[in-house]
C-alpha positions in Angstrom: -0.4 5.4 3.1 -3.6 3.3 2.8 -5.7 2.8 -0.4 -9.4 3.0 -0.7 -11.2 1.7 -3.7 -14.7 0.8 -4.8 -17.2 0.5 -7.6 -20.9 1.1 -8.2 -22.5 -0.4 -11.3 -22.2 -3.5 -13.4 -18.7 -4.8 -13.0 -17.3 -8.3 -13.2 -15.7 -9.8 -10.2 -12.5 -10.1 -12.2 -12.4 -6.3 -12.8 -13.0 -5.7 -9.1 -10.1 -8.0 -8.2 -7.8 -6.1 -10.5 -8.9 -2.8 -8.9 -8.2 -4.3 -5.5 -4.8 -5.5 -6.6 -3.8 -2.1 -8.0 -4.3 -0.7 -4.4 -2.2 -3.4 -2.7 1.0 -1.3 -2.9 -0.8 1.4 -0.9 -0.9 -0.9 2.1 -0.1 -4.6 2.8 -0.6 -4.9 6.5 -4.4 -5.6 6.2 -7.3 -5.3 3.9 -11.1 -5.5 3.8 -14.1 -5.5 1.6 -17.8 -4.5 2.0 -20.5 -5.1 -0.6 -23.6 -4.0 1.4 -24.1 -7.4 2.9 -20.8 -8.9 3.9 -17.8 -7.2 5.7 -14.7 -9.3 5.2 -11.3 -8.1 6.6 -8.1 -9.8 7.5 -4.5 -8.8 8.6 -3.0 -9.8 5.3 -2.3 -8.3 1.8 -5.1 -8.1 -0.7 -3.4 -10.6 -3.0 -3.8 -13.2 -0.2 -7.3 -12.1 0.7 -8.7 -12.6 -2.8 -9.0 -16.3 -2.2 -11.4 -15.8 0.8 -14.6 -17.8 0.2 -17.0 -14.9 0.9 -15.4 -12.9 -1.9 -16.7 -15.3 -4.5 -20.2 -14.1 -3.5 -19.4 -10.3 -3.7 -22.1 -8.4 -5.5 -20.4 -6.6 -8.3 -23.0 -3.8 -8.3 -21.6 -2.2 -5.1 -18.3 -2.9 -3.3 -15.7 -0.9 -1.6 -12.4 -1.9 0.0 -9.4 -0.8 1.9 -5.7 -1.7 1.8 -4.1 -0.7 5.1 -0.6 0.6 5.8 -0.6 0.6 9.6 0.5 3.9 11.1 -1.4 3.6 14.4 -2.4 0.5 16.3 -1.4 -3.2 15.9 -1.8 -5.2 12.7 -4.8 -7.3 13.5 -8.3 -8.2 12.2 -9.9 -5.8 14.5 -7.8 -2.9 13.2 -8.3 -3.8 9.5 -10.7 -1.5 7.6 -13.6 -1.1 6.8 -15.1 -0.5 10.3 -18.7 -1.2 10.9 -20.8 0.2 13.7 -24.5 -0.6 13.3 -25.6 0.7 9.9 -22.4 2.8 9.4 -19.5 1.3 7.5 -16.5 3.2 6.4 -12.8 3.3 5.8 -10.3 6.1 6.3 -7.0 7.2 4.7 -4.8 9.5 6.7 -4.1 10.3 10.3 -6.5 11.6 13.0 -4.3 14.0 14.8 -6.3 14.3 18.1 -6.4 10.5 18.4 -4.4 10.7 21.7 -7.4 12.4 23.3 -9.9 10.0 21.8 -7.9 6.8 22.6 -9.2 7.0 26.2 -12.5 5.6 24.9 -10.8 2.2 24.2 -10.2 2.5 20.5 -7.0 1.1 19.1 -6.8 2.7 15.7 -7.2 6.4 14.9 -9.6 5.7 12.0 -11.9 3.8 14.3 -12.7 7.0 16.2 -14.3 8.5 13.1 -16.9 5.8 12.8 
């Protein structure tokens, strides 16, 4: 099931990439990163995402990411984590068991219903 990782403090970009890669085996369907400014997410494994141009500008003082193993919903950019709604950004690991009831609101992924 998915992997969630992050860091707060003074970390090098290389150390953050290692942390991200260590989570790749938790989910290779999609991944995403958020550093307080940029949200970047793609339907691909972390190892292929690390070459994304925006990741070269990630602030090492604060970053969190998610490696998704798709259990609900399609594998797509929209369904990659983290999700962002206004000022709320988050990722989820697990299953939302009442998602069938919530799905009527147009959401495609159970985790999306939380945010």
